[in-house]
C-alpha positions as CSV (number, residue, x, y, z in Angstrom):
1,X,-73.0,-130.9,169.0
2,X,-71.2,-128.1,171.4
3,X,-72.0,-124.2,170.5
4,X,-69.6,-122.1,168.5
5,X,-68.1,-120.2,171.7
6,X,-67.4,-123.4,173.5
7,X,-65.4,-125.2,170.6
8,X,-61.8,-125.4,171.5
9,X,-58.9,-124.1,168.7
10,X,-56.1,-126.2,168.0
11,X,-52.8,-123.8,167.7
12,X,-49.9,-123.9,167.1
13,X,-47.4,-121.4,168.5
14,X,-44.0,-120.1,166.1
15,X,-41.5,-118.5,168.3
16,X,-43.1,-119.2,171.5
17,X,-40.5,-118.1,173.7
18,X,-40.6,-114.3,172.3
19,X,-42.2,-111.6,173.1
20,X,-45.5,-112.1,171.3
21,X,-45.1,-115.8,171.7
22,X,-45.2,-116.0,175.5
23,X,-47.8,-113.7,175.9
24,X,-50.0,-115.9,173.5
25,X,-49.3,-118.6,176.0
26,X,-50.9,-116.2,178.5
27,X,-54.0,-115.7,176.4
28,X,-54.4,-119.7,176.1
29,X,-53.7,-120.6,180.2
30,X,-56.9,-117.6,180.5
31,X,-58.7,-120.1,178.2
32,X,-57.9,-123.0,178.7
33,X,-61.0,-124.7,176.9
34,X,-61.0,-122.6,174.4
35,X,-57.5,-123.4,172.9
36,X,-55.1,-126.1,172.9
37,X,-51.6,-126.0,171.8
38,X,-50.6,-128.8,169.4
39,X,-47.1,-127.0,168.3
40,X,-44.9,-124.9,169.6
41,X,-41.1,-123.8,168.3
42,X,-37.9,-122.1,169.4
43,X,-34.6,-120.6,167.8
44,X,-32.8,-121.0,171.1
45,X,-34.2,-120.6,174.4
46,X,-34.5,-123.8,175.2
47,X,-34.8,-124.1,178.6
48,X,-38.2,-121.6,178.5
49,X,-39.6,-124.6,175.3
50,X,-38.7,-127.4,177.8
51,X,-40.7,-125.7,180.3
52,X,-44.0,-124.7,177.9
53,X,-43.7,-127.7,176.5
54,X,-43.8,-129.6,180.1
55,X,-46.7,-127.8,181.2
56,X,-48.9,-127.4,177.6
57,X,-47.8,-131.1,176.4
58,X,-47.9,-130.0,172.4
59,X,-47.9,-133.1,170.2
60,X,-44.7,-131.4,168.2
61,X,-42.1,-129.5,169.3
62,X,-38.9,-127.7,167.2
63,X,-36.2,-126.0,168.7
64,X,-34.2,-124.6,165.5
65,X,-30.7,-124.4,167.0
66,X,-29.8,-128.1,166.3
67,X,-27.1,-128.1,169.1
68,X,-29.7,-127.7,171.5
69,X,-32.1,-130.9,170.4
70,X,-30.7,-133.3,172.1
71,X,-31.3,-131.5,175.9
72,X,-35.2,-130.8,174.8
73,X,-35.1,-134.7,173.5
74,X,-34.2,-135.6,177.1
75,X,-36.2,-133.6,179.2
76,X,-38.6,-134.4,177.5
77,X,-38.7,-138.3,177.0
78,X,-41.7,-139.9,178.8
79,X,-43.4,-137.3,177.5
80,X,-46.2,-137.8,174.6
81,X,-44.3,-134.7,172.9
82,X,-41.9,-135.4,169.6
83,X,-38.8,-133.2,169.8
84,X,-37.8,-132.1,166.2
85,X,-35.1,-129.4,165.5
86,X,-33.9,-127.0,162.8
87,X,-35.6,-125.2,160.2
88,X,-37.0,-128.5,158.6
89,X,-38.6,-129.2,162.4
90,X,-39.8,-125.6,162.3
91,X,-41.1,-125.9,159.1
92,X,-43.1,-129.1,160.3
93,X,-44.5,-128.0,162.9
94,X,-46.1,-124.7,160.6
95,X,-47.4,-127.4,158.8
96,X,-48.8,-130.0,160.9
97,X,-52.4,-130.6,160.5
98,X,-52.4,-131.2,164.2
99,X,-53.4,-127.7,164.1
100,X,-55.7,-125.2,162.5
101,X,-54.2,-121.9,163.6
102,X,-50.7,-120.9,163.0
103,X,-49.2,-118.3,165.4
104,X,-46.6,-116.7,163.8
105,X,-44.3,-114.9,166.3
106,X,-41.1,-115.8,165.3
107,X,-38.4,-112.9,164.0
108,X,-37.8,-111.2,161.2
109,X,-37.3,-112.7,157.7
110,X,-37.6,-116.6,159.7
111,X,-40.9,-116.0,159.5
112,X,-41.6,-116.4,156.0
113,X,-41.0,-119.9,154.7
114,X,-43.3,-121.1,158.4
115,X,-45.7,-118.7,157.4
116,X,-46.2,-120.5,153.8
117,X,-45.6,-123.5,154.8
118,X,-48.3,-123.1,157.5
119,X,-50.6,-121.4,154.6
120,X,-50.4,-124.6,152.0
121,X,-51.6,-126.6,154.5
122,X,-55.0,-124.1,155.5
123,X,-54.4,-122.6,158.8
124,X,-55.7,-119.5,159.6
125,X,-52.8,-117.5,160.1
126,X,-52.4,-115.1,163.1
127,X,-49.4,-112.7,162.2
128,X,-47.4,-111.1,164.0
129,X,-44.4,-111.4,162.1
130,X,-44.5,-107.7,160.1
131,X,-41.8,-108.8,157.9
132,X,-42.6,-112.1,156.0
133,X,-45.3,-109.4,154.3
134,X,-43.0,-106.8,154.5
135,X,-40.8,-109.1,152.1
136,X,-43.2,-111.4,150.0
137,X,-46.4,-108.8,150.6
138,X,-47.9,-110.3,147.2
139,X,-46.7,-114.0,147.2
140,X,-48.1,-114.1,150.7
141,X,-51.7,-112.8,150.4
142,X,-52.0,-114.5,146.6
143,X,-51.0,-118.0,148.8
144,X,-54.0,-116.6,151.5
145,X,-56.5,-116.5,148.3
146,X,-55.8,-119.5,146.7
147,X,-56.4,-121.2,149.8
148,X,-59.0,-119.6,151.3
149,X,-57.4,-118.5,154.3
150,X,-57.7,-115.6,156.4
151,X,-55.0,-114.1,157.7
152,X,-55.4,-112.2,160.9
153,X,-53.0,-109.3,162.2
154,X,-51.8,-109.2,165.8
155,X,-50.2,-105.7,165.9
156,X,-52.2,-103.6,167.4
157,X,-52.1,-101.1,164.6
158,X,-53.1,-103.3,162.1
159,X,-55.9,-105.3,164.3
160,X,-57.1,-101.8,164.9
161,X,-57.8,-101.2,161.4
162,X,-59.4,-104.7,161.0
163,X,-61.8,-103.8,163.6
164,X,-62.0,-100.4,162.2
165,X,-63.2,-101.9,158.4
166,X,-65.7,-104.2,160.4
167,X,-69.1,-104.1,158.2
168,X,-67.5,-101.1,156.2
169,X,-67.4,-101.1,152.2
170,X,-64.1,-100.8,151.0
171,X,-65.0,-98.6,148.5
172,X,-65.8,-96.1,151.4
173,X,-62.5,-95.6,152.8
174,X,-60.3,-92.5,152.1
175,X,-57.0,-93.5,154.2
176,X,-55.3,-95.5,156.8
177,X,-53.9,-93.7,159.7
178,X,-52.0,-95.5,161.0
179,X,-50.3,-94.2,165.1
180,X,-46.5,-94.4,166.2
181,X,-45.4,-93.6,170.0
182,X,-42.4,-92.0,168.4
183,X,-40.1,-94.1,170.8
184,X,-37.6,-93.3,173.1
185,X,-36.0,-90.8,170.8
186,X,-39.5,-88.9,170.0
187,X,-38.0,-85.0,171.6
188,X,-34.0,-85.7,171.0
189,X,-32.6,-83.7,168.3
190,X,-31.8,-84.8,165.8
191,X,-28.0,-84.1,166.1
192,X,-28.3,-86.1,169.3
193,X,-29.1,-89.3,167.5
194,X,-25.4,-89.9,167.0
195,X,-24.3,-91.0,170.4
196,X,-27.3,-92.5,171.6
197,X,-26.7,-96.4,173.1
198,X,-28.8,-99.3,172.3
199,X,-29.8,-99.2,176.4
200,X,-31.4,-95.9,175.8
201,X,-32.7,-97.4,172.6
202,X,-34.5,-100.1,174.0
203,X,-36.2,-98.1,176.7
204,X,-39.5,-97.9,175.2
205,X,-42.2,-95.6,176.6
206,X,-45.2,-97.9,176.6
207,X,-44.4,-101.1,175.1
208,X,-43.0,-104.5,176.2
209,X,-41.5,-105.8,173.4
210,X,-38.8,-107.7,172.1
211,X,-35.1,-106.3,171.3
212,X,-35.5,-106.7,167.4
213,X,-38.5,-104.8,167.2
214,X,-37.9,-102.0,170.2
215,X,-34.8,-100.6,168.1
216,X,-37.5,-100.5,165.0
217,X,-39.6,-98.6,167.0
218,X,-37.0,-96.7,168.2
219,X,-36.0,-95.7,164.5
220,X,-39.6,-95.3,163.1
221,X,-38.4,-98.4,160.9
222,X,-40.7,-100.9,162.4
223,X,-43.9,-97.9,161.5
224,X,-42.1,-97.9,158.1
225,X,-43.2,-102.2,157.8
226,X,-46.3,-101.5,158.8
227,X,-47.0,-99.0,156.2
228,X,-45.9,-101.9,153.5
229,X,-48.5,-104.6,155.7
230,X,-51.4,-102.3,155.7
231,X,-50.5,-102.1,151.8
232,X,-51.1,-105.6,151.3
233,X,-53.3,-106.5,154.3
234,X,-56.0,-103.8,153.5
235,X,-55.6,-103.5,149.5
236,X,-54.3,-99.7,149.8
237,X,-51.9,-98.3,147.8
238,X,-49.0,-95.5,149.8
239,X,-50.8,-93.0,149.4
240,X,-53.7,-93.8,151.2
241,X,-51.5,-94.8,153.8
242,X,-50.9,-91.7,156.7
243,X,-48.0,-92.5,159.9
244,X,-49.1,-89.2,162.6
245,X,-47.4,-90.0,166.2
246,X,-49.2,-90.3,169.1
247,X,-47.4,-90.4,172.4
248,X,-50.1,-92.0,174.3
249,X,-50.5,-95.2,172.6
250,X,-54.0,-95.0,173.3
251,X,-55.5,-95.1,169.9
252,X,-53.9,-97.7,168.3
253,X,-55.2,-96.8,164.5
254,X,-57.9,-94.9,162.6
255,X,-59.4,-95.3,159.4
256,X,-61.4,-92.1,157.6
257,X,-63.7,-92.3,155.3
258,X,-64.8,-90.4,151.8
259,X,-67.3,-88.7,153.7
260,X,-65.3,-87.3,155.7
261,X,-66.3,-89.3,159.1
262,X,-63.1,-91.1,160.8
263,X,-63.2,-94.2,162.9
264,X,-60.3,-95.1,165.8
265,X,-59.9,-98.5,167.6
266,X,-59.0,-97.3,171.4
267,X,-57.1,-100.0,174.3
268,X,-54.1,-100.0,176.2
269,X,-50.6,-100.4,175.2
270,X,-51.2,-104.3,176.0
271,X,-50.1,-106.8,173.1
272,X,-52.6,-109.5,175.0
273,X,-55.4,-107.7,173.4
274,X,-54.7,-108.2,170.2
275,X,-53.7,-111.3,170.1
276,X,-57.0,-112.4,172.1
277,X,-58.8,-111.1,169.4
278,X,-56.8,-113.0,166.4
279,X,-57.2,-116.0,168.5
280,X,-61.0,-116.1,169.0
281,X,-62.2,-113.5,166.1
282,X,-64.7,-113.5,164.9
283,X,-65.8,-113.8,168.9
284,X,-64.6,-111.4,171.4
285,X,-63.5,-112.9,174.8
286,X,-63.3,-112.1,178.3
287,X,-60.6,-110.3,179.1
288,X,-58.5,-109.7,182.2
289,X,-56.6,-106.9,180.7
290,X,-57.2,-103.9,179.9
291,X,-60.1,-101.4,179.6
292,X,-59.8,-98.0,179.2
293,X,-61.0,-95.7,182.6
294,X,-62.2,-92.9,180.7
295,X,-63.7,-90.8,183.3
296,X,-60.2,-90.4,184.1
297,X,-58.4,-86.5,182.6
298,X,-56.2,-87.7,179.8
299,X,-54.8,-86.4,176.8
300,X,-54.4,-87.4,173.2
301,X,-52.4,-85.9,170.9
302,X,-51.5,-86.1,167.1
303,X,-48.4,-85.1,165.5
304,X,-46.6,-85.4,162.0
305,X,-44.3,-87.8,161.7
306,X,-40.6,-86.3,160.7
307,X,-39.3,-88.2,158.2
308,X,-36.6,-85.9,157.6
309,X,-35.4,-87.1,161.8
310,X,-36.4,-90.5,160.7
311,X,-34.9,-91.8,157.1
312,X,-35.8,-95.3,158.3
313,X,-39.6,-94.3,157.5
314,X,-38.7,-92.7,154.4
315,X,-36.9,-95.3,153.2
316,X,-39.9,-97.7,153.9
317,X,-42.2,-95.3,151.9
318,X,-40.0,-95.4,148.9
319,X,-39.0,-99.6,149.0
320,X,-43.1,-99.9,148.9
321,X,-43.4,-97.2,146.0
322,X,-40.8,-98.9,144.1
323,X,-41.7,-102.6,144.5
324,X,-40.8,-106.0,143.7
325,X,-38.0,-106.9,145.7
326,X,-37.0,-103.6,147.0
327,X,-38.7,-104.2,150.3
328,X,-36.9,-107.2,151.1
329,X,-33.8,-106.0,150.4
330,X,-34.7,-102.9,152.9
331,X,-35.9,-105.8,155.3
332,X,-32.0,-107.7,155.1
333,X,-30.5,-104.6,155.5
334,X,-32.4,-103.4,158.8
335,X,-31.8,-106.9,160.5
336,X,-28.2,-106.7,159.7
337,X,-28.0,-102.5,160.9
338,X,-30.1,-103.4,164.0
339,X,-28.0,-106.4,164.7
340,X,-24.9,-104.5,164.7
341,X,-26.0,-101.2,166.4
342,X,-27.4,-103.6,169.0
343,X,-23.9,-105.5,169.1
344,X,-22.1,-101.9,169.3
345,X,-20.3,-102.1,165.6
346,X,-22.7,-99.2,164.7
347,X,-24.1,-96.4,165.5
348,X,-28.0,-95.1,165.5
349,X,-27.7,-92.6,163.0
350,X,-25.6,-94.9,160.6
351,X,-28.5,-97.8,160.7
352,X,-30.4,-95.7,157.6
353,X,-27.2,-95.4,155.7
354,X,-26.2,-98.9,155.3
355,X,-30.0,-99.5,154.3
356,X,-30.3,-96.8,152.1
357,X,-26.4,-97.9,150.3
358,X,-28.1,-101.8,150.2
359,X,-30.6,-100.3,149.0
360,X,-28.8,-98.9,146.0
361,X,-26.5,-101.6,145.0
362,X,-28.5,-104.9,145.2
363,X,-30.4,-105.8,142.2
364,X,-33.8,-105.0,141.4
365,X,-36.0,-107.5,140.5
366,X,-39.8,-106.3,139.3
367,X,-41.4,-109.5,140.0
368,X,-39.6,-111.6,142.0
369,X,-40.6,-115.1,142.5
370,X,-39.6,-116.9,145.9
371,X,-36.3,-118.2,145.2
372,X,-35.8,-114.9,143.9
373,X,-36.5,-113.4,147.4
374,X,-34.1,-115.9,149.0
375,X,-31.5,-114.9,146.6
376,X,-32.1,-111.2,147.3
377,X,-32.4,-111.8,151.1
378,X,-29.0,-113.2,151.4
379,X,-27.2,-110.6,149.0
380,X,-28.5,-107.9,150.7
381,X,-27.2,-109.5,153.9
382,X,-23.9,-109.8,152.5
383,X,-24.0,-106.1,151.0
384,X,-25.3,-104.8,154.3
385,X,-22.4,-106.4,156.1
386,X,-19.8,-105.2,153.7
387,X,-20.8,-101.9,154.5
388,X,-20.4,-101.7,158.6
389,X,-16.9,-100.3,158.9
390,X,-15.1,-102.5,161.6
């Protein structure tokens, strides 16, 4: 019988052509004897999906854009790879019993149904799609408990909290402290945010990420989403989740205990490190990335988060406190606002206004089921779109 550390883990990567997806495949290449990719999905980047499939030979691939199906199918003809398309194809890969873990690297609301499908199939989840928990945290965590499935966070902040809580009694925890870099506008006066461009907002000082999450980081909505995610992943109330600005992005997050002590997890700002831990947990595999040199002179600074300047963070806390379908409304409105900003159809400071007005106008539901959340998402997007001035 093979030793545990030599066992090959079969994974599917949902969203394999995005930032987290491509970095996940870097981790797989580093540890080819430990991980076997059985499924890949992409939204529209068919060329990269074809390249990945030719290299890794997964059993199934799915391209979300049905218009690209024929091209992918022809490119992979003769290979032992089944080609699927559309949302139904992505869900097929998510639920395929050929994999035992699903890496959910999809962007935004699109991650919800594939995550629930993978959970229903009893797979471990390596979760990089925080919006899934933001929108339907109660449903997702309930399903994970029903299936006895572990959800392993890939976000560096939640991975840090996960590590800090290892071996600790949850009753000893006083609060979770999420760190944020502050993004490119940390030192920009609030009144000067009016005219910032998408190009400026995409210049994150520390992390290399996709466009949507980079804009969310610039507006601190990403941190607001992380607060909501932490509430569900670690079963903590909003009052026990604090956000502090840490420009160096070396301390990825902290836990403060009732005795006054604080545990922190430190590391280079490299997403391959939390990805590797999520894939290999409960082991820690060798990594060629990261490794802090603490002998070098360095400064670690911490500042309070300015919820007046970055109103999205305040809106996220408000949505969490209200509960029900309000985080779903928050997420849908934000996705619409971010897309409009990237397209030059609204300003950076207009995004919180669009989100807040959408939260006020869409019907509030206390305990929504899945269908009601799907309808909430559709209605919130309609309302938010209508608020964007032509």
